[in-house]
C-alpha positions in Angstrom: 96.8 109.0 154.1 93.4 110.7 153.1 89.8 109.9 152.0 91.0 108.5 149.0 93.3 105.9 150.7 92.2 103.1 148.6 92.1 104.9 145.5 93.3 102.2 142.7 92.5 99.4 145.1 90.4 97.2 142.6 93.3 97.7 139.8 96.0 96.5 142.4 93.6 93.7 143.5 93.0 92.5 140.1 96.5 92.5 139.2 97.5 90.8 142.3 95.2 87.9 141.7 95.9 87.8 137.9 99.8 87.2 138.6 98.7 83.9 140.6 97.3 82.2 137.6 99.7 81.0 134.8 98.2 80.6 131.2 98.6 77.0 130.8 96.3 76.5 134.0 93.0 78.3 132.1 94.2 76.7 128.5 96.1 79.4 127.0 99.5 78.9 125.5 102.5 79.8 127.8 105.2 80.1 125.7 106.8 83.6 124.9 108.1 86.5 126.9 105.7 87.9 129.3 106.5 91.3 131.1 104.4 90.2 134.1 103.8 87.1 135.8 100.1 85.4 135.4 97.7 86.4 133.0 97.4 89.6 131.0 94.4 92.0 131.0 93.6 91.0 127.4 94.0 87.7 128.3 91.2 88.0 131.3 88.8 89.9 129.2 88.6 87.3 126.6 88.0 84.4 129.3 85.2 86.7 130.7 83.7 87.7 127.8 84.0 91.1 128.1 86.1 93.5 125.7 89.4 94.7 126.4 88.8 98.2 127.1 85.9 97.4 129.3 88.3 95.3 131.6 91.1 98.1 131.8 88.9 100.7 132.5 87.5 98.4 135.5 90.8 98.0 136.6 91.5 101.7 136.3 88.6 102.2 138.7 86.4 103.6 136.3 83.7 100.8 135.9 81.5 101.8 139.0 78.4 100.7 137.0 80.0 97.4 136.3 77.5 94.4 136.6 77.4 91.4 139.0 77.2 89.4 136.0 80.8 90.6 134.5 82.2 90.6 138.1 81.1 87.1 138.5 82.6 86.2 135.5 85.9 87.8 136.4 86.0 86.2 139.5 85.5 82.6 138.0 88.4 83.6 135.6 90.6 84.7 138.7 89.3 81.9 140.7 88.2 83.9 143.4 87.2 82.5 146.6 83.8 83.8 148.2 85.7 86.1 150.2 87.7 87.5 147.6 84.6 87.7 145.3 82.7 89.5 147.8 85.5 91.9 148.3 86.1 92.6 144.9 82.3 93.7 144.2 83.0 96.2 147.6 86.1 97.9 145.8 84.6 97.8 142.3 81.8 100.2 143.3 83.5 103.0 145.1 80.1 104.8 145.0 78.6 101.8 147.0 81.2 103.0 149.7 81.4 106.8 149.4 78.5 109.0 149.0 80.6 111.9 148.7 82.1 114.5 150.8 84.8 113.8 153.3 84.9 110.9 155.3 82.9 111.0 158.5 84.5 110.2 162.1 82.4 107.4 163.6 81.1 107.2 167.1 82.8 105.6 169.7 81.2 101.9 169.6 79.6 100.5 172.5 79.1 97.2 173.8 75.6 96.5 175.3 75.5 95.4 178.8 74.0 92.3 177.8 76.7 91.4 175.7 79.2 91.8 178.3 76.8 89.8 180.7 77.3 87.0 178.1 81.0 87.2 178.1 81.0 87.0 181.8 78.9 84.2 181.7 81.4 81.9 179.7 83.8 81.2 182.7 85.9 78.6 181.5 86.3 80.2 178.0 88.4 83.4 177.1 86.4 85.7 175.2 86.4 89.4 174.2 84.6 91.5 171.3 86.5 93.3 168.4 84.8 96.1 166.6 85.5 97.1 162.8 89.0 97.9 163.0 90.1 95.2 165.1 89.9 97.3 168.4 89.0 95.0 171.6 85.7 96.8 172.9 84.9 94.4 175.8 86.2 91.1 177.6 85.5 88.2 180.0 87.8 87.7 183.2 89.8 84.8 181.6 90.0 86.9 178.2 91.9 89.3 180.3 94.2 87.0 181.9 95.2 85.0 178.4 95.9 88.9 176.8 96.5 91.2 179.5 93.8 93.8 178.0 93.0 95.7 181.3 96.8 96.5 181.5 96.8 98.4 177.8 96.1 101.8 177.2 92.7 102.2 174.8 95.0 102.7 171.7 97.0 99.5 172.6 93.9 97.3 172.6 94.0 96.8 168.9 94.9 93.4 167.8 97.0 94.9 164.6 99.0 97.2 166.8 99.7 94.2 169.1 100.7 91.9 166.4 103.2 94.5 164.6 104.1 97.2 166.8 104.4 95.4 170.4 108.2 94.1 170.5 107.0 91.0 172.5 104.5 89.7 170.0 107.0 87.4 168.1 107.6 85.4 171.7 103.8 85.5 172.3 102.8 84.0 169.1 104.8 81.2 168.4 103.4 81.0 164.9 103.8 84.9 164.4 104.1 85.1 160.5 100.6 83.1 160.2 99.0 85.3 162.9 100.3 88.5 161.3 99.0 87.5 157.3 95.6 86.6 159.0 95.6 90.1 160.9 96.4 92.1 157.8 94.4 89.9 155.3 91.3 90.3 157.5 91.7 94.2 158.0 92.0 94.6 154.6 88.9 93.2 154.2 87.6 95.3 156.5 89.1 98.5 154.4 87.1 97.3 151.5 83.9 97.7 153.5 84.4 100.9 155.4 86.7 102.9 153.4 85.0 106.1 154.6 86.3 105.4 157.7 88.8 107.9 158.8 90.3 106.2 161.9 90.8 103.1 159.9 92.5 104.9 157.2 95.0 106.2 160.2 95.1 102.8 161.6 96.5 101.4 158.3 98.7 104.3 157.7 100.3 104.4 161.0 101.2 100.6 161.0 102.5 101.3 157.2 104.8 103.9 158.5 106.0 101.8 161.4 106.2 98.0 160.5 108.3 96.9 157.5 106.4 93.4 157.8 102.9 95.2 157.5 103.6 97.2 154.5 105.1 94.0 152.9 102.0 91.8 153.9 99.6 94.8 153.0 100.8 95.0 149.2 99.8 91.2 148.7 96.2 92.2 148.6 95.2 89.0 150.8 91.6 89.0 151.8 90.3 86.7 154.5 87.8 86.5 157.2 88.6 85.4 160.5 85.7 83.3 161.3 87.7 80.6 163.1 90.9 78.7 163.5 93.5 77.8 166.3 95.6 80.2 167.6 99.0 79.3 169.7 99.8 81.8 172.7 103.1 81.6 174.8 101.6 82.7 178.2 103.9 84.4 180.7 102.4 82.5 183.7 100.5 79.4 182.0 102.7 78.1 179.1 102.0 77.5 175.6 98.5 77.7 175.3 96.7 75.9 171.8 93.5 78.2 171.5 90.7 76.9 168.8 88.8 80.0 168.3 85.3 80.5 167.1 83.6 83.7 166.0 80.1 85.1 166.5 78.7 88.0 164.9 76.4 90.5 167.4 73.2 90.7 166.3 72.5 94.2 166.9 75.8 95.3 165.5 77.1 93.3 162.9 80.3 95.5 163.1 81.3 93.8 166.5 82.3 90.2 166.7 82.6 88.0 169.6 85.7 85.9 169.8 85.6 82.8 171.8 88.7 80.8 172.4 87.7 77.0 173.0 89.9 74.5 173.9 89.1 70.5 173.9 87.9 69.7 177.1 90.4 67.6 179.3 93.4 68.9 177.0 96.5 70.6 178.4 95.5 73.9 177.5 91.9 73.4 179.2 93.6 72.6 182.5 96.1 75.3 182.0 93.0 77.5 181.4 91.2 76.6 184.6 94.5 77.1 186.6 94.9 80.4 185.3 91.1 81.4 185.9 91.6 80.3 189.9 94.5 82.5 190.0 92.4 85.6 188.8 89.7 85.0 191.0 92.2 84.8 194.2 
């Protein structure tokens, strides 16, 4: 993949969203033969109140000056959620993402000492910091005990690589399919924001080349922010852990996210984590 690795993203994204909506859902006749599932481009243009030619140019990536009002209307017609709506605004305006020239390699991200101190203070909660490419940048002792970050090489400390390229991932995550889908949706969201990041481009290329599952999920064009949820992990020592999680954005660097597992106090998972934590301090 080169610097234009997201070329055509807006068209692919809009086509995938058109395919989700049946004409009857928006008050249009659904009879007759259709070459593609869902709404036609002409129908989206009509419902959004724009000309067909204008909408076609937008899908072809030739609408960099498209207004918020038009994008809002299209988002309404396609029933985009808040995250999808924001993603559409990003990918519809490529000049807002790339200001010309070749993509620039980003400096290696650093986690402030104060953030590491914060992690270390969470003695009863596994916690770690993710960067824009879902690289693991820092962790606390219990986060390491659960995930084994210190035993990985720097390249392996990347959540998408762990999910799709680690042979043990399907055993580690009992609900692997859900974890995989969420991981790809979050990575695609980042790809829209940071299209000029060559290392992110290389990561997507690597995963596309090495994992059929990744290619399939990437082609779905789902976008989702992993702000909170529940992840199940089958730990080789502690057993099955049910781990609710919350994410916090680091104040000085919005590209860094703190992920904290928050098991319910007194739960079986909390007890297993306490035992695991005691072993790590021995």
